[in-house]
C-alpha positions in Angstrom: -50.2 266.5 6.7 -48.0 263.3 7.4 -46.9 263.4 11.1 -43.4 262.2 12.0 -43.5 259.8 15.2 -42.1 260.9 18.2 -38.7 259.5 19.5 -40.7 258.2 22.2 -43.4 256.2 20.3 -43.6 252.4 20.5 -42.5 252.0 16.8 -39.2 253.9 17.4 -38.3 252.0 20.5 -38.7 248.7 18.9 -36.5 249.7 16.2 -33.8 250.5 18.9 -34.1 247.2 20.5 -33.3 245.4 17.3 -30.1 247.2 16.9 -29.1 247.3 20.5 -25.3 245.8 21.7 -27.1 243.6 24.3 -29.2 241.8 22.0 -26.4 241.2 19.7 -24.1 240.0 23.0 -26.8 237.4 23.7 -26.8 236.2 20.2 -22.9 235.4 20.4 -23.0 233.8 23.7 -25.8 231.5 22.7 -23.8 230.8 19.2 -20.7 229.9 21.1 -22.5 227.7 23.6 -24.1 225.7 20.6 -20.8 225.2 18.8 -18.9 224.0 22.1 -21.9 221.4 22.6 -22.0 220.6 19.1 -18.3 219.6 19.2 -18.3 217.4 22.2 -21.2 215.2 20.5 -19.4 215.4 17.2 -16.2 214.0 19.1 -18.3 211.3 20.8 -19.9 210.2 17.8 -16.4 209.9 15.9 -15.0 207.7 18.8 -18.0 205.5 18.6 -17.7 205.2 14.9 -14.0 204.4 15.2 -14.5 201.9 17.6 -17.4 200.0 15.8 -16.6 201.0 12.2 -12.8 201.2 12.3 -12.4 199.6 8.6 -14.2 202.4 7.0 -12.3 204.3 4.7 -13.4 207.7 5.4 -12.7 207.2 9.0 -9.1 206.2 8.3 -8.2 209.9 8.2 -9.2 210.3 11.7 -6.7 207.7 13.2 -3.0 208.5 14.4 -0.3 207.6 12.2 0.7 204.1 12.5 4.2 204.7 13.6 3.0 206.5 16.6 0.8 204.1 17.7 4.0 201.7 17.6 6.0 204.2 19.7 3.2 204.4 22.3 3.0 200.7 22.8 7.1 200.4 23.1 7.0 202.9 26.0 5.0 200.1 28.4 7.0 197.4 29.5 5.5 193.9 29.6 5.8 191.5 32.3 8.1 189.2 30.2 10.5 192.3 29.3 10.5 193.3 32.9 11.4 189.5 34.1 14.0 189.5 31.0 15.8 192.8 32.5 15.7 190.9 36.0 17.1 187.9 34.6 20.0 190.1 32.8 20.6 191.8 36.1 21.1 188.8 37.9 23.2 187.3 35.3 25.6 190.7 35.4 25.8 191.0 39.5 25.5 187.6 40.9 28.9 186.5 39.2 30.4 189.7 41.0 29.3 188.5 44.6 30.5 186.3 47.3 28.5 184.2 50.1 30.5 184.0 53.3 30.5 181.3 55.8 32.2 179.9 58.8 34.6 177.2 58.0 33.7 173.8 59.0 36.2 171.0 59.3 34.5 168.0 58.2 35.2 168.7 54.3 31.5 167.9 53.4 30.2 171.0 51.0 26.6 170.2 52.7 28.3 170.9 56.2 29.6 174.3 55.1 26.4 175.8 53.1 24.2 175.9 56.2 22.2 178.8 57.8 23.9 178.1 61.1 27.2 178.9 58.9 25.9 181.7 56.8 27.4 185.0 57.6 26.5 187.3 54.8 27.8 188.8 51.2 30.7 190.3 49.8 31.4 192.0 46.5 34.5 191.4 44.2 36.7 194.6 43.7 39.6 193.0 41.6 39.7 190.1 39.2 42.4 188.5 41.2 40.3 187.9 44.4 40.0 191.2 46.5 36.6 191.6 48.1 34.4 193.9 50.1 32.0 193.4 52.9 31.2 194.9 56.2 31.8 194.5 60.0 28.0 193.1 60.3 29.1 190.2 58.3 32.9 189.6 59.3 32.5 190.1 63.2 35.7 188.4 64.1 38.6 189.0 61.5 40.9 185.8 62.8 38.1 183.2 62.4 38.1 180.6 59.7 36.1 181.6 56.8 34.8 180.2 53.5 34.0 182.4 50.4 31.7 180.9 47.9 31.0 182.0 44.4 27.9 182.1 42.4 28.9 178.8 40.7 29.9 176.8 44.1 33.8 177.4 44.0 34.9 177.7 47.5 37.8 179.6 48.6 39.5 180.4 52.1 39.2 184.0 53.2 42.6 185.7 54.3 44.2 189.2 54.5 41.4 190.7 56.5 41.6 194.3 56.9 39.2 197.0 58.4 39.0 200.7 56.7 39.3 203.0 60.1 37.0 205.4 58.9 34.0 203.3 58.0 32.3 200.1 58.7 33.8 198.2 55.5 36.1 195.6 55.6 38.6 194.1 52.7 39.7 190.4 52.1 41.0 188.4 49.7 40.6 185.0 48.0 43.1 183.1 45.9 41.4 183.2 42.6 41.6 184.6 39.1 39.5 185.9 36.2 36.5 186.9 38.5 34.1 189.4 37.5 34.1 192.6 39.2 31.8 195.0 40.4 30.8 198.5 39.2 30.1 201.1 41.8 27.9 204.0 41.9 26.7 206.7 44.5 23.5 206.5 46.1 23.3 210.5 46.0 23.5 210.5 42.2 20.2 208.2 42.1 16.6 209.7 42.5 14.5 209.3 45.6 12.0 206.6 45.4 14.0 204.8 42.3 13.7 201.1 42.0 17.1 199.3 43.3 17.5 195.9 43.7 19.0 193.5 46.4 21.2 190.7 44.9 21.8 187.6 46.8 22.5 183.7 46.4 23.0 180.9 49.2 25.7 178.0 48.5 23.9 175.2 47.0 21.2 177.4 45.2 21.1 177.0 41.5 19.6 180.6 41.0 20.2 183.8 42.7 17.5 185.9 43.9 16.8 189.7 42.8 14.6 191.7 45.2 13.2 195.0 44.1 13.0 197.8 46.5 12.8 201.6 46.6 15.7 203.9 47.4 14.3 206.1 50.4 17.2 208.5 50.7 19.9 209.4 53.6 19.2 207.5 57.0 19.1 210.6 59.5 19.1 209.8 63.4 18.0 212.1 65.7 20.2 211.9 69.0 18.3 211.0 72.1 21.3 212.7 74.3 24.4 214.7 74.0 26.7 212.0 74.0 25.0 210.4 70.9 25.1 213.6 69.1 29.0 213.6 69.5 30.7 213.1 66.0 34.4 213.1 64.7 36.0 214.1 61.5 37.4 210.8 61.3 34.5 208.4 61.3 32.1 207.7 58.3 28.4 207.1 59.8 26.3 207.9 56.5 23.8 205.2 55.7 20.8 205.0 53.2 17.6 203.6 53.2 15.5 201.3 51.4 12.1 199.9 51.9 12.5 196.3 52.5 12.4 194.5 55.7 16.1 193.3 56.9 16.6 189.8 57.7 20.0 187.7 58.2 19.5 186.2 55.0 20.3 189.9 53.2 23.3 190.9 55.3 25.9 192.3 53.2 23.7 192.0 49.9 24.6 194.2 47.3 22.0 197.2 46.4 22.1 197.7 42.8 20.8 199.8 40.3 18.9 198.6 37.2 22.1 198.8 35.1 24.2 197.1 37.6 26.2 199.5 39.4 26.5 198.8 43.3 25.4 201.3 45.5 26.1 200.0 48.6 26.0 196.8 51.2 22.7 196.2 53.0 22.9 195.9 56.9 20.3 196.0 59.8 19.3 199.1 61.7 17.2 200.3 64.7 14.1 200.1 62.6 12.7 196.9 60.8 13.7 198.2 57.3 17.3 197.5 55.6 19.6 200.1 55.2 22.4 200.3 53.1 26.5 201.3 53.8 27.2 203.2 50.6 30.2 202.4 49.1 31.3 205.5 48.0 32.9 205.8 51.6 35.6 203.6 50.2 36.1 204.8 46.7 38.8 207.1 47.9 40.8 204.5 49.2 40.2 201.7 46.6 43.7 202.3 44.6 45.7 202.0 47.8 44.1 198.7 49.0 44.2 197.3 45.2 48.2 198.2 45.1 48.6 196.3 48.3 49.4 199.4 50.5 48.1 199.8 54.1 44.8 201.9 54.3 45.4 205.5 55.0 42.6 207.9 56.0 43.0 211.8 56.7 42.7 213.5 60.0 41.6 216.7 60.9 41.6 216.0 64.7 38.1 217.5 65.9 35.1 216.4 67.9 31.7 218.3 67.1 28.1 218.4 66.8 26.2 218.4 63.7 23.9 221.5 64.3 21.5 220.3 61.3 20.6 217.1 63.1 21.0 217.7 67.3 18.4 219.1 69.1 18.4 221.2 72.5 21.7 222.9 71.7 21.7 226.6 73.5 21.4 229.3 71.3 24.6 231.1 72.9 26.5 227.7 71.1 24.7 227.7 68.0 25.3 231.3 67.4 21.6 231.1 65.8 22.9 228.7 63.2 20.8 225.4 62.0 23.9 224.1 60.3 27.4 223.5 60.6 29.9 221.4 63.0 30.1 222.9 66.4 33.3 222.1 68.0 32.6 220.7 71.5 34.9 218.6 74.3 33.8 216.1 76.8 35.8 214.5 79.7 37.1 211.5 77.4 37.6 213.6 74.2 38.8 217.2 73.6 37.3 219.5 71.0 40.4 220.1 69.4 43.2 217.2 69.4 46.5 218.9 70.4 48.9 219.1 67.7 46.5 217.8 65.2 45.7 219.4 62.0 42.9 221.4 63.4 44.9 222.7 66.4 47.8 223.7 64.1 45.2 225.7 61.8 44.0 227.4 65.3 40.9 225.9 65.6 39.3 226.2 68.9 36.4 224.8 71.2 33.2 226.6 70.4 34.3 227.6 66.8 31.4 226.4 64.0 32.8 225.4 61.0 30.8 226.2 58.0 32.4 225.1 55.2 35.5 222.9 53.7 37.0 223.4 50.5 34.0 225.6 49.5 31.4 223.0 50.3 29.0 224.1 52.6 28.0 221.8 55.7 24.4 221.1 55.9 22.1 218.1 56.9 23.0 216.4 53.9 26.9 217.3 54.1 28.6 216.5 56.8 32.1 217.5 57.9 33.5 213.8 58.0 32.1 213.3 54.5 34.0 216.2 53.3 37.2 215.4 54.9 37.1 211.8 53.7 37.0 212.5 50.4 40.8 214.0 50.6 43.9 212.5 51.5 46.6 213.5 54.0 48.7 216.1 53.0 46.0 217.8 51.3 45.4 221.7 52.1 41.9 222.8 52.4 40.3 226.1 52.8 37.9 226.5 55.9 35.4 228.9 56.7 34.1 229.1 60.4 32.7 231.4 63.0 34.0 232.3 66.3 32.3 234.5 68.9 29.8 235.8 66.1 32.7 236.7 63.8 33.1 235.1 60.6 36.7 234.0 59.9 38.7 232.0 56.9 41.7 229.7 57.1 43.6 226.9 55.8 44.4 223.4 57.3 46.8 220.7 56.3 45.1 217.0 56.8 47.7 214.8 58.4 47.0 210.6 58.6 45.2 208.8 61.2 47.0 205.9 62.8 45.7 202.7 61.3 43.5 200.3 63.5 
C-alpha cells in the first residue's frame, strides 16, 4: 500500500516555498529595479544617438516639435537684444531729462558745462517747461542757474518753488514741445528688479544708462529720541538701489525698463544711492501745472513711529509694535492747538492705528497717508487711549506754504 507523505516531509515543504507570498514579492522587486535600470540606460543611449546620429529618419520621432524649440530660444535674450533695449530706453528717457549748472557770465558754452558748475539733474513734467528736481540739486533757489537739454539747448531756470512736505523742487524754463516724463511708484515694483539710472552731461553726445537693482524702502533706526520724532506734514520716505552714489548722479532719474520714472537719486548716510519717490508729489501735480500755489494738507501732530523706534517704554507703547504715538517735546506739542487733530479730540499719548481704513505699519507711515489727501478732506481715524480703542473723524486743513 502506498503511503501518503506527511505534512512535515521535505517534499511538502518545497512545494509550499514555491507558492509562498514572500517569493513573489522578491520577484516583483527585482523586476521593478530591472525596469528602472533599463529605462535609464535606454534614455542615455537615446541622448547619445540624438547627438551623433541626428539625421536618422527613425530618431526624428523622438525630437521636440520645431515650434517648441523656437519658443525656448526666444525666451533667452542675446547681448545684442539687451543693448538694443538699453538704446531704446535711453532714446525715450534722455529727452525728458535736464542737466542743471550754475550760470557763468562768460557767454562761452565750454565755461558753462564743467564739473565745477554741475549741480545735478531734473525731469520734465510738462511740454512747456515745468520741471522737477530736489533740494540736493538746487540748494540756493535764487542763484542764477541754467538747464541744458539732452541736445545741448540752454535755458535759464526761473520760478523755483519747493514742496513744503518733501524735498522736491519745481522750476520752469521757457521752452515748448518738450518730451514729458512718465511716472511710476516704486512700491508697485518687485524687490530686486532691475531699474536704470539715466544721465547725460552738457557736451556729451550720448547719455548714460546704468542698470541697478531696486532694494526696497529705506528704513532708518533712530539713534535718539529726537531722531525718532516725525510730523504728519513731512514726507521722508526713500527707496534704496544697489549703486554707489557719486555727485555725477545727483538727481538722476531712476527708470523702469518701460520708461517710468520712479524717483530721483540722492546721497545718503551709506555709500549707496537712494531714490526720492516721485509719488510724494503726484497728488500736487495738478495745482502746480495750473500755476497755483503748492497746497499740502495738515493734521497737526508730532509723533513717533512705533514700528521703527526703539526703547519706547511699554507703558507708552500699550504693547503695540506699530502705530503713531503722539508725543511732545520742549519745542513742539504733540497736538497743535486749534489744528485738525486738536479739533478731532486727539491728545498726547494717543496711538493712531489707522487712517481712512489703512492700517499704519513699518511700510505705511502716518504722513504718507495724510499727504495723499487734500485740505478739506474728512478722514476716519482709529486710535488707542489708555488701552481703550476709539474711532473718530478728522477734517484736514491747509499747511502754511514755505
